[in-house]
C-alpha positions as CSV (number, residue, x, y, z in Angstrom):
1,M,16.1,-31.4,-2.7
2,T,15.5,-28.7,0.2
3,R,15.3,-24.8,-1.3
4,A,17.7,-23.1,0.7
5,L,16.3,-20.0,2.3
6,P,17.7,-16.3,1.7
7,A,19.7,-14.7,4.3
8,V,18.1,-11.7,5.8
9,P,20.5,-8.7,4.9
10,L,22.5,-7.3,7.7
11,G,22.7,-3.7,8.8
12,E,25.7,-1.4,9.6
13,D,25.5,-2.8,13.4
14,G,25.6,-6.3,12.1
15,Q,22.3,-7.2,13.2
16,P,19.4,-8.4,10.4
17,L,17.6,-5.8,8.7
18,F,14.0,-7.4,9.6
19,V,12.7,-10.5,10.6
20,L,11.6,-13.0,8.1
21,P,9.6,-15.9,8.9
22,D,11.0,-19.3,6.7
23,E,7.5,-19.9,5.2
24,L,7.2,-16.5,4.0
25,A,10.8,-16.2,1.8
26,I,10.3,-15.8,-1.7
27,D,12.6,-15.8,-4.6
28,T,13.1,-12.2,-4.9
29,D,14.4,-12.3,-8.8
30,V,11.2,-14.5,-9.6
31,A,8.9,-11.7,-8.0
32,R,11.0,-8.7,-9.6
33,R,10.5,-10.5,-13.2
34,V,7.0,-11.1,-12.8
35,I,5.8,-7.7,-11.2
36,A,7.7,-6.1,-13.9
37,D,5.8,-7.7,-16.7
38,F,2.5,-6.9,-14.6
39,I,3.3,-3.5,-14.6
40,R,4.3,-3.1,-18.3
41,S,1.0,-5.2,-19.3
42,Q,-1.4,-3.0,-17.2
43,L,0.1,0.1,-18.8
44,R,-0.2,-1.4,-22.1
45,Q,-4.0,-2.7,-21.5
46,A,-4.8,0.7,-20.1
47,G,-3.2,2.2,-22.7
48,F,-0.8,4.5,-20.6
49,E,2.9,4.8,-20.9
50,R,3.4,6.7,-17.3
51,V,3.1,6.1,-13.6
52,V,1.8,8.3,-11.0
53,L,2.5,7.3,-7.6
54,G,1.9,8.7,-4.1
55,L,5.5,8.5,-2.4
56,S,5.0,8.3,1.4
57,G,8.6,7.6,2.4
58,G,7.3,4.3,3.7
59,I,8.6,1.0,2.6
60,D,5.3,-0.1,0.2
61,S,5.8,3.2,-1.6
62,G,9.2,3.0,-1.7
63,L,9.3,-0.7,-3.1
64,V,6.7,0.1,-5.8
65,A,8.7,3.5,-6.7
66,H,11.6,1.0,-7.3
67,L,9.5,-1.9,-9.1
68,V,8.0,0.7,-11.4
69,A,11.3,2.6,-12.0
70,D,12.8,-1.0,-13.0
71,A,9.9,-2.0,-15.1
72,I,9.8,0.7,-17.6
73,G,12.2,3.3,-16.3
74,P,12.3,6.5,-13.8
75,E,12.1,9.1,-16.5
76,R,8.6,7.6,-16.6
77,L,7.3,7.7,-13.2
78,H,6.3,10.7,-11.4
79,C,6.2,10.7,-7.5
80,V,3.9,13.1,-5.3
81,L,4.9,13.7,-1.8
82,M,1.8,14.7,-0.1
83,P,2.7,15.6,3.7
84,H,0.1,17.0,6.2
85,R,1.3,19.8,9.1
86,T,1.4,16.9,11.5
87,S,3.2,14.5,9.3
88,S,6.8,13.3,10.5
89,P,9.6,15.3,8.8
90,A,11.6,12.2,8.7
91,S,8.8,10.8,6.0
92,R,9.6,13.4,3.6
93,A,13.2,13.0,4.2
94,D,13.0,9.4,3.3
95,A,10.8,10.1,0.3
96,E,13.1,12.5,-1.2
97,T,16.1,10.0,-0.4
98,V,13.9,7.3,-2.7
99,V,13.4,10.3,-5.6
100,A,16.9,11.2,-5.5
101,G,18.2,7.2,-5.8
102,L,16.1,6.8,-8.7
103,G,16.2,10.2,-10.3
104,C,12.3,10.3,-11.2
105,S,10.6,13.6,-11.3
106,S,8.6,14.6,-8.1
107,E,6.6,17.2,-6.6
108,I,5.3,18.1,-3.3
109,V,1.6,19.0,-2.6
110,E,0.7,20.1,0.9
111,I,-2.6,18.7,1.8
112,S,-3.2,20.6,5.2
113,P,-5.2,23.0,3.8
114,M,-7.7,20.5,2.0
115,V,-8.2,18.8,5.5
116,D,-8.5,21.8,7.2
117,G,-10.8,23.5,4.8
118,F,-13.3,20.7,6.1
119,F,-13.0,20.2,9.5
120,G,-11.4,23.5,10.6
121,F,-8.3,24.4,12.3
122,D,-7.0,26.6,15.6
123,A,-10.9,27.0,16.8
124,R,-12.0,28.1,12.9
125,P,-14.6,26.0,11.7
126,G,-14.2,24.8,8.5
127,A,-17.1,23.2,5.6
128,A,-18.0,20.6,8.1
129,G,-19.0,23.3,10.8
130,P,-18.3,23.4,14.5
131,E,-18.9,19.8,14.9
132,G,-15.6,19.0,12.5
133,L,-13.3,20.8,15.1
134,E,-13.7,17.7,17.4
135,A,-13.3,15.5,14.7
136,T,-10.9,12.0,15.8
137,P,-7.5,11.4,14.4
138,L,-8.5,8.9,12.9
139,R,-11.1,10.4,10.9
140,R,-9.2,13.2,10.0
141,G,-6.6,10.9,8.8
142,N,-8.8,8.9,6.8
143,F,-10.0,12.3,5.2
144,G,-6.1,13.0,4.6
145,A,-6.1,9.5,2.8
146,R,-8.9,10.6,0.7
147,M,-7.9,13.8,-0.1
148,R,-4.3,12.1,-1.3
149,M,-5.9,10.2,-3.6
150,S,-8.1,12.9,-5.3
151,V,-4.2,14.7,-5.7
152,L,-3.0,11.4,-7.2
153,Y,-6.1,11.1,-9.8
154,D,-5.4,14.8,-10.6
155,R,-2.2,14.4,-11.5
156,S,-2.9,11.4,-13.6
157,V,-4.5,13.8,-16.0
158,T,-1.6,16.4,-16.0
159,W,1.3,14.0,-15.9
160,G,-0.6,11.3,-18.3
161,G,0.1,8.6,-15.9
162,L,-1.9,5.3,-14.5
163,V,-2.0,5.7,-10.4
164,V,-0.1,2.9,-9.1
165,G,-1.2,1.2,-5.6
166,T,1.0,0.5,-2.7
167,G,-1.0,-1.8,-0.3
168,N,0.6,-5.0,0.7
169,K,-1.4,-8.2,1.3
170,T,-1.5,-8.1,5.0
171,E,-3.0,-4.8,5.2
172,S,-5.8,-5.8,2.5
173,L,-6.5,-8.9,4.6
174,I,-7.1,-7.1,7.8
175,G,-8.8,-4.2,6.4
176,Y,-5.9,-1.8,7.6
177,T,-6.8,0.7,4.7
178,T,-8.9,3.6,3.9
179,L,-11.7,3.0,1.2
180,Y,-11.3,5.4,-1.7
181,G,-7.8,6.1,-0.1
182,D,-4.7,4.6,0.0
183,S,-6.8,1.6,-1.2
184,A,-7.8,3.4,-4.4
185,S,-5.4,2.5,-7.8
186,A,-5.4,1.5,-11.2
187,F,-3.1,-1.4,-10.2
188,N,-1.4,-3.0,-7.4
189,P,2.1,-4.3,-7.9
190,I,2.6,-5.6,-4.1
191,G,-1.0,-6.5,-3.4
192,D,0.0,-10.3,-3.2
193,L,2.7,-9.8,-1.0
194,Y,3.0,-9.9,2.8
195,K,4.6,-7.0,4.6
196,S,7.4,-9.5,5.3
197,Q,7.7,-10.5,1.9
198,V,7.7,-6.5,1.2
199,R,10.6,-6.2,3.2
200,Q,12.6,-9.1,1.6
201,L,11.7,-7.7,-1.9
202,A,12.5,-4.1,-0.9
203,A,16.1,-5.2,0.4
204,A,16.7,-6.9,-3.0
205,M,15.6,-4.1,-4.8
206,G,18.0,-1.6,-3.0
207,V,15.6,0.2,-1.1
208,P,17.2,2.2,1.5
209,D,18.3,0.7,4.6
210,G,16.4,3.3,6.8
211,V,13.3,3.0,5.1
212,I,13.3,-0.9,5.3
213,T,14.1,-0.7,9.2
214,K,12.2,2.3,10.3
215,A,8.5,1.2,12.6
216,P,5.9,1.1,9.5
217,S,3.3,4.0,10.1
218,A,0.4,5.4,8.0
219,D,1.3,8.8,9.3
220,L,-1.9,9.6,10.2
221,W,-0.9,11.4,13.4
222,P,2.0,12.2,15.3
223,G,4.1,9.5,16.7
224,Q,1.4,6.7,15.2
225,T,3.0,3.3,14.2
226,D,0.9,0.5,12.8
227,E,2.2,-2.3,14.9
228,E,1.5,-0.4,18.4
229,E,-2.0,1.0,17.2
230,A,-2.9,-2.8,16.1
231,G,-1.4,-4.6,18.9
232,F,0.7,-7.0,17.3
233,S,3.9,-7.8,15.0
234,Y,3.8,-7.8,11.1
235,P,6.0,-11.2,11.3
236,E,3.5,-12.8,13.9
237,L,0.5,-11.6,12.0
238,D,2.1,-12.5,8.3
239,R,2.7,-16.1,9.7
240,L,-0.9,-16.7,10.9
241,L,-2.6,-15.0,7.4
242,Y,-0.2,-17.3,5.5
243,W,-1.3,-20.6,7.3
244,R,-4.8,-19.4,7.7
245,I,-5.5,-18.1,4.1
246,D,-2.9,-19.2,1.7
247,R,-2.4,-22.7,3.4
248,R,-6.1,-23.2,4.6
249,R,-5.4,-24.3,8.0
250,N,-8.4,-24.3,10.4
251,V,-8.4,-23.1,14.1
252,D,-7.4,-26.2,15.6
253,E,-4.6,-26.8,13.6
254,L,-3.4,-22.9,14.1
255,A,-3.7,-23.4,17.7
256,A,-1.5,-26.8,17.5
257,M,1.4,-24.7,15.7
258,G,1.4,-22.7,18.7
259,F,-1.0,-19.5,17.6
260,E,-2.9,-18.2,20.6
261,I,-7.0,-18.5,20.4
262,A,-7.7,-15.3,21.3
263,F,-5.1,-13.7,18.7
264,I,-6.4,-16.3,16.1
265,A,-10.0,-15.3,16.7
266,R,-9.1,-11.5,16.6
267,V,-7.8,-11.9,13.3
268,E,-10.6,-14.0,11.7
269,R,-12.8,-10.9,13.1
270,L,-10.7,-8.4,11.1
271,V,-10.5,-10.5,8.2
272,A,-14.4,-11.0,7.6
273,A,-15.5,-7.5,9.0
274,S,-13.1,-6.0,6.2
275,E,-14.6,-8.1,3.4
276,F,-16.8,-5.3,2.1
277,K,-13.2,-3.4,1.1
278,R,-11.7,-6.2,-0.9
279,Q,-14.6,-6.1,-3.1
280,M,-16.4,-3.5,-6.1
281,P,-19.7,-2.5,-4.8
282,P,-22.3,-4.8,-5.3
283,V,-24.9,-4.1,-8.5
284,A,-28.6,-5.0,-8.0
285,K,-28.9,-7.3,-11.3
286,L,-32.0,-6.3,-13.3
287,G,-30.8,-6.6,-17.1
288,P,-29.1,-9.8,-19.0
289,R,-25.7,-8.2,-18.9
290,T,-24.3,-6.3,-15.9
291,A,-21.2,-4.4,-16.0
292,G,-18.8,-6.1,-13.7
293,V,-20.8,-9.0,-13.2
294,D,-21.3,-10.7,-16.3
295,Y,-20.5,-7.7,-18.8
296,L,-16.4,-8.1,-18.3
297,Y,-13.7,-7.6,-20.7
298,P,-10.0,-6.6,-20.5
299,R,-9.3,-3.0,-20.0
300,R,-8.3,-2.5,-23.8
301,R,-10.0,-3.6,-26.1
302,P,-11.2,-2.7,-29.8
303,G,-12.3,1.0,-30.0
304,S,-10.9,2.0,-26.4
305,A,-7.7,3.5,-27.7
306,R,-7.2,6.7,-25.7
307,T,-6.6,10.1,-27.8
């Protein structure tokens, strides 16, 4: 029997909310149950009952907020909105819409003083000295991402919650993440979902249509969008990654499927060059048992109870 493909929901204009390649369609009911069990088990293993989430107003963090609230209840979720002075006001508005819809607690932490304190602002040098005033938007954006994660881990202490990740599989595979910034977390519920699948699950979970349909952006500088910066669309990229990574098709097979050789080569380079972002730092092994190598235990073990 052929599995029936789920229909893409329609917007108010009667058009599909997003493009969902056939091969990437998932059973959202199953995904929802698996992820809910995952969230609860990760909290149980780490000895936590609550979650801290950096809510950007984008679809990835919006979906994770809904998944966490669904798994453990919105009263145990705390969302932190961390705008910079160059952030889009629409991003904050979308994040506030998600918070209001879920009924979870939230706060706003402005990161501009942190970033400006290092790089400087308005011709006044910061901790980085005069050179910092010439920092590129990308350099400032990566620093801002790391400041946001510093805030979340501080709030992990004051809220008593585990920091949840919001990175998807597409971004992880091509390295479109900031190491020790948005890629850092205690656990990640959507790390095995391609961006197209994030959109599908977000629609099923009730994430607002405006969040689902807007152009994905890391909001690192004014007007920045992921697809314009990268030069390809997520559905196109997701299809290639699915067939190359999940289904192990070689370059010749991918070309026969209609993918351009230059596109295949570029994505191959991105995946290979970002491998270091997907692994823990290597350790020079000297002893018989090395932490993280052959000394491995679950997060929760006898004697590890938090006090």
